[in-house]
N, C-alpha and C positions, 0 to 999 in steps of 0.2 A: 839630434837637433830638436830644439823646442820652438814651435811657432804657435800662432793662434789656432791653427788647424789641429795641432796635436794636444791642445789643452782640453779638459772636459768642458762641455757646453756652458755650465754655470760657474766656471772658474772666475773669481773676482778680479783677476789681473789681466789686462789686455796688453798684448805685445805690439805696441805701436808708440811712436815718439810722442804723440799727444797725451797718452796716458802718463808718461814719465816727465811731462813738461815741468811740473813743480819740483820734482826731485833732481832732474838733470836738465835745467833750462837750455844749456848750450846744445844739447842733443836735439831738442824740439826746434830751436832756432836754425840750426844748420841743416836739419833734415825734417821739415815740417810734414806731419801726417804720414810718415813713412812706416811701413811694417818693420818689425824687429824679429831677428832670428837669434837664438842663443845656442851655442855649442858648449857643452860641459864635458870635460874629460879629466880623469885623474892625472895629476902631475907627479904622484908617487903612490906606492901601494898603501892601502889603509893600515893603520896601526891599531892592533887589538891589545887591550890591557886586561889581564885577568887578575883579580885580587879577591880578598875575602868578602868584599861588599858587592861583587858582581863583575859583569863584563862591560867594558867601555871601548868604544871605537872612535878613532879620529881619522877623518878623511880629508885630504886637500885636493882641490880641483881648480883647474883654470876654467874660467867662464868667459868665453869670447862672445862679444855682442856685436852684431852686424845689423845694418839697416839695408833694406832692399831699395835699390835705385836702378831704374831701367832693367828690371827683372834679374838683377845680379846683386849678390851680397857685397856690401862695402864694410870692411872692418872698422869699428868705431872705438872700442875699448876692450881691455881684458882685465878681469878682476881675479884675485886669488880668493877662493871660497874655502874656508875651513869649517867643517861640521863636527861637532862633538855629540855623541849619543851614548846612551846606555842600552844594553840588550838584555831583555829578560828571556832566559832559556828555560824550556819546560819539556817534559815528556808527556805526549798525549797519544794514546792508542798505539804505542810502539814506535812513535816518530819523535825525533827531536825537533822542536819548533822554536822559533825566535820571534820576539816582538820588540820593536825599537821604541824607546821613549826618548823624545827629543830633549837635549840639554841646552846646546847653545851653538851659535855660528858667528863667524866674523868674515867680513869682506875687506879686502885691501886692494887698492888700485895697483896694477902691474904696468899698464901702458894705456895711453889715450891719444886719440887724434883730435879731441875736442877740449883739451885742457884738463885741469884737476877735477876729479869727481868726488863729491862729498858722499862717502859710503854709509854714513850714519842712517839716512833715510832709506837707502836701499836695503840695509840690514833688516828693517821691518818688513819690507815687501818680500824679500827672499825668505825670511822666517815664516811668513804667512804661506808662501808656496811650499816650503818644506813640511810644515806641520799639517797643512790641509790637503796636500797632494802627494808629496814624496813619501812620507812616512806611512800613510794609509796604503799606498800602493805596495810598498815593501812588506808591510804587515800582512796584507792580503796574500801576497805571493808566498810568504813563508809560514802561513797559518797551517798548511797541510804538513809541513815539515819534511824531514829526511828520515827514511826508515832505518831503524836499528836492526842490523842483521841478527837473526835468532835461529836457533835450532828448532826443527819441527817438534811441536808439542810443548815447547818452552814458552812461557809468557811471564811478563813482569807483574809484580804485585806491589802497588803503591810506590812507584819509582819517584825519587826526588833528586833535584839538582843540588850539588854542593860546589861552592866556589872557594878556591884557594889561591895563594900567590902563584901566578903563572900557570894555573890549570883550572879546568872545570871537570867535574866528575858526576857520575850517576850512581846513586846507591839504590838498591832495590832488593826485595825478596823475589824468589822465583816460584813459579808453579809449573810442574811438569806433568803432562798427561800424554802417555805414549800414544803415538798415532796408531789407529787401527790398520790392519793389514790391507783393507780395501782402499784406504786413502793413499794417494801418491805423496811421497815426502816432499816438503817444500824445500826449494834450493835457495 
């Protein structure tokens, strides 16, 4: 759930009906100055595409928007959000890391209690939220990466990522230094 309390302090978007009055006038008219809560959940598994130019991911999500009335959420509308990204994969210090670069998104109305919603202006607002909040959060989380299992004494020398149709691979040279007897072998 996303609320004003869960957003960073200097986040440029405010989750209240007054903020969205120009984009969704019916929302502000029917629920003046009401706080907004947003629930986002995947409506299908993300689709990953591997080809010679890289890795691409498409995710589709339902975005349920509610206003708070008498301390309870009231469902107002649901949008289908489709996000397209590319993922740059790298090997850093024995870990596979990922960094998302934003490509595009689309919003489509699924249902509404306040009439038809023009999603064109909302696309810009959501794009701002994804590029300034969502992607940096993901990139920070995956900057440390996932460790590649290695044998004790074996290390990678200049690993590189290769992309192919339906796969991603790591090419590397190896350096092996037998562990000394005093050292405990790594598992």
